[in-house]
C-alpha positions in Angstrom: 39.7 1.6 -32.9 40.1 0.5 -29.3 37.2 0.9 -26.9 39.8 2.4 -24.6 39.6 5.6 -26.7 35.8 5.9 -26.8 34.5 8.3 -24.2 32.1 6.7 -21.8 32.8 3.1 -22.9 34.8 0.4 -21.1 37.0 -2.2 -22.8 34.0 -4.4 -23.6 32.2 -1.5 -25.2 29.6 -1.1 -22.5 28.7 2.3 -20.9 31.3 3.2 -18.2 29.7 5.7 -15.8 31.7 8.0 -13.6 32.2 7.0 -10.0 29.6 9.6 -8.9 27.0 8.2 -11.3 27.8 4.7 -10.3 27.5 5.5 -6.6 24.2 7.4 -7.3 22.8 4.3 -9.1 23.8 2.0 -6.2 22.3 4.3 -3.6 19.0 4.6 -5.7 18.8 0.9 -5.9 19.4 0.5 -2.2 16.7 3.0 -1.4 14.3 1.2 -3.6 15.1 -2.1 -2.0 14.7 -0.6 1.5 11.4 1.0 0.5 10.1 -2.3 -0.9 11.1 -4.2 2.3 9.5 -1.5 4.5 6.3 -1.7 2.4 6.2 -5.5 2.9 6.8 -5.1 6.6 3.9 -2.6 6.8 1.6 -5.0 5.0 2.6 -7.8 7.4 1.9 -5.5 10.3 -1.6 -4.8 8.9 -2.3 -8.5 8.3 -1.3 -9.3 11.9 -3.5 -6.5 13.2 -6.4 -7.6 11.0 -5.9 -11.1 12.4 -6.4 -9.7 15.9 -9.7 -8.1 14.8 -10.8 -11.4 13.3 -10.1 -13.3 16.5 -12.1 -10.7 18.4 -15.0 -11.2 16.0 -15.0 -7.6 14.8 -14.0 -8.0 11.2 -12.7 -10.4 8.6 -10.4 -8.5 6.2 -8.0 -10.2 3.8 -5.1 -9.1 1.6 -6.1 -8.9 -2.1 -4.0 -11.4 -4.1 -1.4 -9.8 -6.4 -2.5 -10.1 -10.0 -0.3 -12.4 -12.0 0.2 -13.1 -15.7 1.4 -16.6 -16.7 4.5 -16.5 -19.0 4.5 -20.2 -19.8 2.0 -23.1 -19.7 2.0 -25.2 -16.5 4.3 -28.3 -16.4 3.1 -31.8 -15.4 3.3 -30.8 -11.7 1.0 -27.9 -12.4 3.8 -25.4 -11.9 4.1 -22.4 -14.2 6.2 -19.3 -14.6 4.4 -16.0 -14.0 5.1 -12.4 -13.3 3.2 -9.8 -11.2 1.4 -7.2 -13.1 0.3 -3.7 -12.3 -2.0 -3.6 -9.2 -5.6 -3.0 -10.1 -7.4 -3.4 -6.8 -6.9 -2.0 -3.3 -4.7 -4.0 -1.0 -7.3 -5.2 1.6 -11.0 -6.0 1.4 -13.4 -7.6 3.9 -16.4 -7.3 6.1 -17.0 -5.6 9.5 -19.4 -6.9 12.1 -23.0 -6.3 11.0 -22.1 -6.6 7.3 -20.5 -3.3 6.3 -17.7 -3.7 3.7 -14.2 -2.3 4.4 -11.8 -1.6 1.6 -8.4 0.1 1.8 -5.0 0.6 0.2 -1.8 0.6 2.2 1.0 3.0 1.4 4.4 3.5 3.1 6.7 6.4 2.7 10.1 7.4 4.3 9.6 11.1 3.3 7.6 13.8 5.1 4.6 13.6 2.7 2.4 11.2 0.8 1.6 11.8 -2.9 -1.8 11.4 -4.5 -0.1 9.7 -7.5 0.8 6.7 -5.4 -2.5 5.1 -6.4 -3.2 3.7 -9.8 -6.3 4.9 -11.7 -7.8 1.4 -11.2 -7.4 1.6 -7.4 -8.9 5.1 -7.5 -11.9 3.9 -9.4 -12.4 0.9 -7.1 -12.2 2.9 -3.9 -14.5 5.5 -5.3 -17.1 2.9 -6.2 -16.9 1.0 -2.9 -17.2 4.4 -1.0 -20.2 5.3 -3.1 -21.9 2.1 -2.1 -21.3 2.6 1.6 -18.1 0.7 2.3 -15.6 2.0 4.8 -12.9 3.1 2.3 -9.6 4.6 3.2 -5.9 4.8 2.7 -3.6 3.4 5.5 -0.4 5.4 5.5 2.9 4.5 7.2 5.6 7.2 7.8 8.8 5.4 8.4 7.1 2.5 10.1 6.7 4.8 13.1 3.6 6.8 12.6 0.4 5.5 11.1 -2.7 7.3 9.7 -6.1 6.2 8.3 -7.0 8.7 5.7 -10.7 8.7 4.7 -11.2 8.1 1.0 -13.1 11.4 0.6 -10.1 13.3 2.1 -7.6 11.5 -0.2 -10.0 11.9 -3.2 -10.4 15.6 -2.6 -6.7 16.2 -1.6 -6.2 19.0 -4.2 -9.2 21.0 -3.1 -8.6 20.5 0.6 -4.8 21.1 0.7 -4.3 23.0 -2.5 -1.9 20.3 -3.8 -1.7 16.7 -4.7 0.2 15.6 -1.6 -0.4 15.7 2.1 2.3 16.6 4.6 2.6 14.4 7.7 1.6 17.0 10.3 -1.7 17.5 8.3 -2.6 13.9 8.9 -2.6 14.2 12.6 -6.5 14.0 12.8 -6.3 10.6 11.3 -3.5 9.1 13.4 -3.9 5.4 14.3 -2.7 4.1 17.6 -0.1 1.2 17.7 -0.6 -0.6 21.0 0.9 -3.9 22.1 1.8 -4.9 18.5 -1.6 -4.1 17.1 -2.5 -1.2 14.8 -6.0 -0.1 15.9 -6.9 0.7 12.3 -10.6 -0.2 12.6 -11.3 1.9 15.7 -14.0 4.5 15.3 -15.4 3.1 12.1 -19.2 3.0 12.3 -20.5 -0.6 12.2 -23.8 -1.7 10.8 -25.3 -3.8 13.6 -28.4 -5.9 13.0 -30.6 -7.9 15.3 -28.6 -11.1 14.7 -25.2 -9.6 15.6 -26.3 -6.9 18.1 -24.5 -7.3 21.5 -22.1 -10.0 20.2 -19.1 -7.7 19.2 
């Protein structure tokens, strides 16, 4: 029997999707790539803004390294093959002037809402514990790389009871808008700092 006569198969015997299905797959792949690139751009923007705060002596906050799992032992040059694994920690961690910790996750979306399910259980547990211990914990949200919001952890955590659903629409985030001025996201503005006698008056 020739593969030409088998429905849904091409001459080599592989699935042969319809033009509509193939186009849908290509568009889905393109959207995924665009979203990934936008997310990376957002993280770069955050890193640059945090560098501005560092230079001002206000905070030192770094990107959490992506967890990796080695796939092969290292070669003689110390190089090894590895893959990224599921994120277990929030994206950024550091310290504000006076010693207060700051921990946050960054999320980008091109839709009109942000979903609670965008965080892993490990990230939820980590942010909950940091918040319990007094850290400034929040979610930085980008909508289309045009509008930015700093959502307090307790608001994100209690999203279902506050908004009646496990997503927040963009207009509802207006109280948490972050200004983007002269290439800097003012994401740490308004966070209460823990000044002590050693740092007082030096910010």
